[in-house]
N, C-alpha and C positions, 0 to 999 in steps of 0.2 A: 145144429149142431157147432163142431170147436174149426178155429181158422188159429191156430196157438203157433206159436214159436215156443219149445222149452225155457221156462222160469227157475228151472232146479239147481242145486248143485249140493256138492257135498257138506256135510253137516250144516248145523243148524247156524242159521245169519242172527239170530235173537241178541241185542245189544246185551252188554255184562252190565252187573248191577256196580253204578254208583251212591255211594252213603251222602254225596254233600250235602249244600242247607238244604234245609226240607222242604221250602216252597220256593225252589229254586227249579228250573227245569234242566231235567236228568236222564240220567241213559238208564233204558227198561231193564231190568234184571230179568237174568235168567230164571227166574225162581217164577215167573208169570207164566212160562207154560204150564201152571197148576191148573186146573178146575174149566177145561173146557166145556160147554156146557154138555149134559146128558144127554146119549144118543140108544135111549134106553128099552134095548129090545134085545131078549133072550139070546146070546152067542152061543148059538144052538149050532153054528157049523162052528165046527176048527179052520185054518189057515187052506186053501182050496188054491191049488195050479193047476189053469188048464193048463193046455199041449197048445204051443206058438210052432210051428211045421213052415217054414221059407221053401217056398217052390221057384228057382229059377227058370225064366221062362224066354232066354235064347235062344233054347235049342228044342223049344215045345212048338206043338204045329200050329200051324197059322193059317188063318182063311177067309176068305169075305165075311161079309152080314150079311148077304144073303144066303150063304152055303152055312151059316152056324145053327139056322134053325128058325128058327118063327116069330113070330115078334119084334122085327130088329128095328121099329122103332125106341126111341130113350121118353115113353108114357110117363116115366117116376123122377122126373129128376130132383133131387135135393137138395143143388147147391146153385143152382140160375135162381136167379132174382126174374118172377113171373110175374104178369097180368091177372087181372080177374079170371081173363079166359083161358087163364094155362100156358101163356104162351112168354116165351125168354124175350128181356127188358134189357136195353142195350145200357152199356156202363163205359161213363166216357174212358177211357187207357183200359180197358178192358174187354176182352174178347169171353164174354158169359158162355155164350156154347157156340162150338159151331156148326156152321151150317151144315154140312157137310157128314160129320156124327147126327144133329138134330132128325136130317131130313131118312136117315140110315141108307149111305148110297153104298153100292158094292164095292167102291171102292176103299171104306174105311177096315181096316185091320182089326184082325179076330184071333186070339191067343185062344184056346182051346182046349184042357187039360186037368185031366182028375185030382182032385183035390179035397178030402174030406173036414168039415168043421161048421162053424156054427156062424161065427165071424169071417169078414175077410178085408182086407187090404193092401196097397200096394207101396211095395217103396221101394226107392231107388237112393244110391250115391250121393255125396256131396256132390260132387263133379258133376252133375246130369241137372248143369244149369237150364235148359229145358224144359225139366219137369217141370219149373212154378205154375210154365202157360200152359200147357198142355190140358187137352179136354179127354176125360176119362171115363167109359162108363164098365159098371161090371154086371156080372148076373151069374145066377147060380142057378142049377140041376139038382130038388130033390128028387122024395118022391110024388112029391105031388107035380113033378114035370117043372117045369121053366120058369125062373120067376119076373118079373119085367128089366129092362138093363134099367141103371140106375147111375145117375151122374153123379164122379163125386169130387170135391175141390183138394185141390193136390198144396199142402202146405213144407215151406220147409222149417226146420227142424237144429235148431241152434243152442248151442249151451249158453246160461245167463252171460253178458261181460265179455262176450265173443261176436264178431261179424261174419264169422266161418260159418257157411254152413256144414253142416255134418250128418243129414242125408233131406233127402223130400218124401213126403209120404201124403198120401192120402188121408182122407177120416174113415176109420172103419166102417162097417156095414152090416148087420145081425141078417145070417140068410138063415139059418132056424136046420143041421142036420143037411150041408150041402154033401153032392156025391163027386163032383163037376163043378166046373166054372170059368168063364169067359172074361179076358180081358179085352177091352174092345178102345183104338185110340183110331185120329181122324189121318188119312196117307202123309201128311205134314210132318204125324211123331210118329212113325214108326217104327224109326230109328230109336224112339225110348225102349223099345222091347228089348233090344239088348246087353239091357243092364237091369230092367226090372226086376224087381220079387216080389211074389204074389203071398202073403202072411195068412195063413188058415189059423183060424184059432176053436178049437173044441178046449166046449164049453158047456156041460152037463149039467142038465138042475139037481141038486138032491133032496132025498125029505126031505131035511131041515127046514127045505126054502118055501116050506109050500104052508111054514105055522112059526115065520118070521113077525109076531104080533108086538108090536114096541109096546112097553110100557108109558103111564101118561110119567113128563118129565116135574118135578114137584114144582111149582111157582106161587106166585103170587099178587093180589088184587092191586093193580096197576102196576107190573114189575112189564115188563121185557114177554112179549108174547111168544113161548118156545114148544112146539106142536113135539110130539114124540115122532120120533126118526129113527131108524132101525140103522146100528152102528158100525162100521168096519167091520167088526170082530163078527158084529148081527151076520152080513153077509157073505161071511167069506173070504174076505180079504187075507194076502198070505205079503205080510209085510217083508218078507226079504224078494218081493220081484221089483223093491224102491232100492234094494244095493245099496245101502246106506245112506241115500239122500233121502233129503227133507227141505218140506216147500218152503220156499221164503218169505219172508212175512211183509205184507206190508205196510205203510204211516196210516192204512185205517181204509174202508168201503166208503164210496160214495154214490156208486153208482151201483143196478142190479143189472143183470144181462142176461134176458131168455134165450134160451135153446132149442130146439128138439135133436135129436140126435141121427136122426133120419132109417131106416132098414123099414127090415118088415113088421108090422101092426098086431099081425097077428098072436101076437105072444099071449101066453098067459100070466096070472101075476105070479105062481109059481117058480117062472123061468125069469122073473126079473130078476132076482138075485143074479141069477147064472151070465146074464144077460148084460151086469156090471163088472164081474168077476170078466169078463171076454177081453171090454173093453179096456179094463186094467190090462191083461195083458199083452193085450195090441200096443196099446201105449207104452208100454214097456220092454217089454221081448220084441213087440214089430218096430216103432217107433224110435225106441233107444230115451224115451223119457225115464224119469223116473217117477209118476205116479198118474193117475186117470187126471184126466182136463179138468175139470170140472168142480165148483164144492160141494153141491147139493143133485141127487140127481132123484127122480121123482118116476113114477109108471103114471100109465093112464088108468088103472082101480083104485089109486089115494095112496100109493106107500109111498114113503122117501125114504132118501137113504144119503147117509153122510157123504159124502163123496172124498175130494182129498187133505190127506193126513195133515193133523196139527189144530185138529179142533173147529166147532162152527161157533161157536165166538168169538174167536180169532180170524185179521182181514190174512186169510191164505191169500198167500198168488197162485193163481190160475193158469191155466193152457186156455182160456178161451175164446179170447178175442181178438187176435194178432197183435199189433200193437198198444194192443189197452188192456192189456192186463192188472198194472196198475192201477189199484183203489178201485177194483170193479171185482163184484163177486157174479162169480155161473150158477145156472141155475138149468139143468137142463128136463126138458120129457126124451122118455126113450118113445120113440116112432117115428113117422114123417109123415108131418101133418101139414103136407105138401098138397099129403092127398085123398085126407080123411081129416073132418071135424076131430078136436080133441074133445073127448069123454066128458061127461060134470064129473069126475071123478079126480079126472089130472090137473081139472084147472082149480079144482077145488085145495091139490097136494100144491099146485103152482102156486096157490094166491097163500096157504101157508109158511109155505118156504119163502117166498116173498117177504112174508109180514115179520116173519122171524128178524129177519137182517135187518128190515127198514128198524125194526124195534127195538135192536140193539143196538143199532148204532146212530140210532137217529135221524135217520132220512128221510128229507121230505118227499113224500109220495106221490108229488105233482111236480116237484119243482126241479129243476135244470141243474148243471153241472158241464163247466169248463176242463174237458180234459184236454191233453198234449199226443199225439203220435210219438213212441217212443222211436220206431225204427220205421223203414222203409219196409214194411209187412205186404206180403204175395196175394191176400185177400183184401188188407184194408185201402179205405177209400180215402187213407192221407200219408200224404205225406210225411216223414219222420220230422217234430217240431209242429205242424200247423195243429191250432186248435177244433176242437171238435165240440157242439153244444150237441152234449148230450142230457137225455130225459133222465131222469134219476131209478125209472121205471124201464127200461130202453129192450129189443129189441137186435139181435145180434146185423139183421142186416140194416141195421142203421148206421153202423163204423164197417162194415165190409160190406165185401158184394158176394151177397151169397142172398139165397133165398131164406134161409133161415130165422125166423121159429116156422118158418111156412106160413103155406098162404090161406089156411084155415086159421091161422092160430096171431099169426102178426095183427089181423083186425082186428081181436079182444082185449090189448095190449089196455084198453085203457077199462074194461071189467078187471085186468087182472091189479088194477092198481085201487081201482075201489075198493078193491075184497080185502085186498091186502091193508087199505090203512084203514079198515074199519076194525081187525083184529089186530092188529098193532096199536089202536087207541090213540090214533091220530082226529083230529078233532077242525082240523082246518086250519088250526094255526098253530097248534103246540099237540106232544105229546101225553098223555096222561100219568107216564112216566114221574114220583118224585124225582129219582138223582134229574132226570129231566130237565124240570123247573128250576133246581135247586142252580144246576150246570146253569142254567141259561140264564137267571137271573142274579149270576154271581159275577159274570163277564164273558161265558160261551167258550168260544176256540180262541178266539186272540187272549182269554187268560188260561184255559188250561189246555189249548189245544187241542186235536181231533179225539175219535173214542180209537181206542187202539186195544182196549179188550171190551169187548160189548159187553150189554148189560146183560148176568148172570146169576144164579140163586148160587148161591155156595154154601147155605145152610140155609133151616126150617125160618121161613122169614126175616131172610138177610138176603140183599142183593146187593152186587158190586159191579162198577164199571170203569174200567182204569182208560185213561186217560192220556195223550202225546206225553205231557207235563211228568205223568207218571205221578199223579196224585187219584187214588183210588177213591170215589164216593161209594160209600154203604148206606143202601136206607133199612133201617129197620123200624118197628114199634119207638124206637128213642129219636125218629126223622132222619134227616139224609147228614149224614159225616164225611168229614175230609180228612183225609188219613196221608201221611208222606209215605215212601219207600223204606226208609228206612225202621221205622216202626208196625209197618207193614207184612214187613217180609217178616221179624221176629214174632208177629203175633199168629199170622198165618201158620209157620213152621211151627208151633207152639200147641195149634190145633184149632186157631180162631175163634169161632164163636162155641163151639161145643168146650174148650179148654177156660177161656174170658169171657165166654157172652159178647152182647153185643155192645157196639163203641154208641157210648153216649153223647161223645166229647168227641170237636177238631181235633185234630190235634193241635199244639199250643206250640208258642215259642218263646221260650224261659233261657234266661242268664246261660243255662251248664245245659240246656237244650233242649228235646223237643220231648211232648208229651201226650199223651191221650189216654181216658177213661174208660171203660169199661160196665159193664151191665154187673158182672160176678162181683163189683169192687174191689180192683185191679186200675195199676194207673200202670200205661206200657210206655218203656222211655228209652231214647237214642241220647247218650251222652254227644258234645262235641268230639269227645277222641273217638268216635265210634264204636262204642259199646248200648249192647239191645239189651235189658232186664225187666223185667216187673217188680215192684212191691205193691202187699195186700194188707188186711185184716191191722190190727194196734201200729204195724209202725207204720204202714202208710199214711192211719191216722197224723201220728206223732210228727211224720216226716215234713207235712201238710201244714201240720200249724206252726212250725217253723221256716214255713216260707218254700217248702216243696224244690221246682227246680232254679227258683227266683233267691231261693234260701240261704242260709249259709254254708249247710250240708252239702249243696250240690246233687248232680244225679250219684243213683247207684254205680259199683263195679264190680258188686260183688254178686251170687244170689242170696236168696232170703238163708237160712240155717237154721235146725234146731237143736235149743238146748237144753235143759234138764228141765228147765222150767215153761221153758216157749223157744221164741224166735228169737235172732240178728239179722242184726244185715250192715254192708259195710257200705260205705260212701264218701263221694270226692272227696268231704270235709271232715270227715271223722265218722263213726257208728252207732246204732239205734238196738237196743235192745228190748223186751216187751217178757213180759210176766205176765204169762195168761189163766197163772192161779188166780192174781189179786187186779189184772187189764193194767198194769199199770207201766208208761217207756220212759227210757231215759235213754240221752247219748252218752256215751261215752269216746 
């Protein structure tokens, strides 16, 4: 389950490019939005927009729990911490479950209304401050009868950079074909029903949903572990629902947070994409966020889905862990694992998703990281500024007052750590990635900063990791090479490996600027005046004999051009001509 506040703003938050000194710490360029991890499912679904209907509850029929129908007790609470026997566990400073609601007394107030939909949640205006402390339970009637009551956590929705609460809302639950819905509150919270609305989302499966078979993502031995993933386009995300919003980007990822979504467990593999579309529609149309809360979502059948927009190799800021969304990656499995064990296929998908993130960002699977609470959250266990020593692979309940990821999944976190560590190539002290090994050997985070864009296969046999210093480490059969932003932006724009081949040298600083060599016989240059170019062939050979970037000619200032007999190129200190007929070069 998620307990987020909105972390999205209009427009991109990527830092603009700076081409300053090659080995200084510089701003990260907007061009680095390129090359997200391929989430390679066939995009058989077009954009699909589920229907979101709002029902005001102020004028709806109220009754007591006893009169509302059978099963008065909350037998399947997804949001309250519980012990092994399923009993609520008290948390200091929080009333995790109202004892009246838990017992199902006749005094509880229930709103009963006809409402059709597959996923439901309850929202309030931001002025309804008491909503944050409310205990709310929901159940739905379908063709199969009444479902169990499920208690839902309530969270504040705030825009980034603001302390003003825009809205309060519960997490959504999947109910799969409701015809009636009941919302239940304890007597002390009955006034909440005067301002509450039920958001009912209709999200049906399509014929394509049963055929979303992802293809393998290209990889390489000792590279980051990247499983096949169904892309946003594959599961039918309608990007218009984001209303132009772009998720902000964290400096890096340090902790993976494991969740479950709660709701019904009886879904089919073909329904998973429609459930995710429903969650996406509720988060945007019901709560007013501009994207789904989680970075990745998996199902009990082993399917893996791309979550938040921005690319699975980037540290996209989610909205899943209340006051700890910075530097965390949220992965959630569809279903309520407070009531049933996780199937093996679901565990395998979680291991794969976690392995991808820790191998891309070089996160030690058994380590711990100190995080600091960003604000006073509605479910967070930590006040603003308080330190939280997090396991690098953690459960949501570790930092929030919630049962998530459920009493059957939470005890299996060690199993997830072990499985992810094995898949990620962690041997107990290091990752198998050559990039990681050179990164550590040359100073690690103190020299290069943390991982900013995770290790990604950018071409056949070529991987790249971008660090906070804006250095790009490339790995190929020529070894691990380090290239700066000015040169790499030009190299990437020209076509990267398909154009120039693999980097064969580190970026070198010369008198006239910086350069590196590539396997197709060219030298890429970036002058101190900010001009990026390349030279190759006979002109390159002659220029290198004259000292290259340290010689009297200096850096190229114009592209190579053809002549009647060959080529010529202008440099800072003159020009070079090359006659292809007799293989001679000269300076003029």
